[in-house]
VMD Tcl script that draws the C-alpha trace (Angstrom):
set ca {
  {-1.06 -0.78 -52.22}
  {2.54 0.01 -52.86}
  {5.11 -2.66 -53.61}
  {6.85 -2.19 -50.28}
  {3.72 -2.77 -48.22}
  {2.95 -6.03 -50.00}
  {6.53 -7.21 -49.49}
  {6.37 -6.31 -45.79}
  {3.13 -8.25 -45.41}
  {4.71 -11.29 -47.09}
  {7.74 -11.06 -44.81}
  {5.47 -10.80 -41.77}
  {3.60 -13.92 -42.89}
  {6.92 -15.69 -43.35}
  {7.95 -14.74 -39.83}
  {4.67 -16.06 -38.47}
  {5.19 -19.34 -40.34}
  {8.77 -19.67 -39.08}
  {7.41 -19.29 -35.56}
  {5.05 -22.14 -36.32}
  {7.96 -24.24 -37.51}
  {9.80 -23.56 -34.27}
  {6.85 -24.46 -32.10}
  {5.82 -27.64 -33.93}
  {9.23 -29.13 -34.70}
  {9.43 -31.37 -31.63}
  {5.92 -32.79 -31.94}
  {4.76 -32.87 -35.57}
  {7.76 -32.78 -37.87}
  {5.82 -33.16 -41.12}
  {3.72 -30.10 -40.30}
  {6.87 -28.15 -39.44}
  {8.33 -29.05 -42.83}
  {5.15 -27.91 -44.59}
  {5.19 -24.63 -42.66}
  {8.87 -24.17 -43.52}
  {8.14 -24.64 -47.20}
  {5.32 -22.11 -46.99}
  {7.65 -19.65 -45.23}
  {10.25 -20.11 -47.96}
  {7.59 -19.41 -50.60}
  {6.50 -16.27 -48.76}
  {10.08 -14.97 -48.55}
  {10.64 -15.83 -52.21}
  {7.43 -14.06 -53.14}
  {8.50 -10.95 -51.23}
  {11.85 -10.89 -53.00}
  {10.28 -11.36 -56.41}
  {7.65 -8.74 -55.65}
  {10.35 -6.16 -54.85}
  {12.33 -6.82 -58.03}
}
mol new
graphics top color blue
foreach p $ca { graphics top sphere $p radius 0.5 }
foreach p [lrange $ca 0 end-1] q [lrange $ca 1 end] { graphics top cylinder $p $q radius 0.2 }
display resetview
C-alpha cells in the first residue's frame, strides 16, 4: 500500500471515532473522552505516516 492510502484510512478511522464522540457525549462522557483520544491518535498517526 502506498503512504497516501494508509493515511487516508487513518483519517477515515479518526472521522468515524469523532462521530462516536459526538453521539456518546450526552450519555457516556468517559467513553466519549476515550474515543476522542483514539481519534487524536489516529490523526497524529496519519500526520506522522505522511512525513
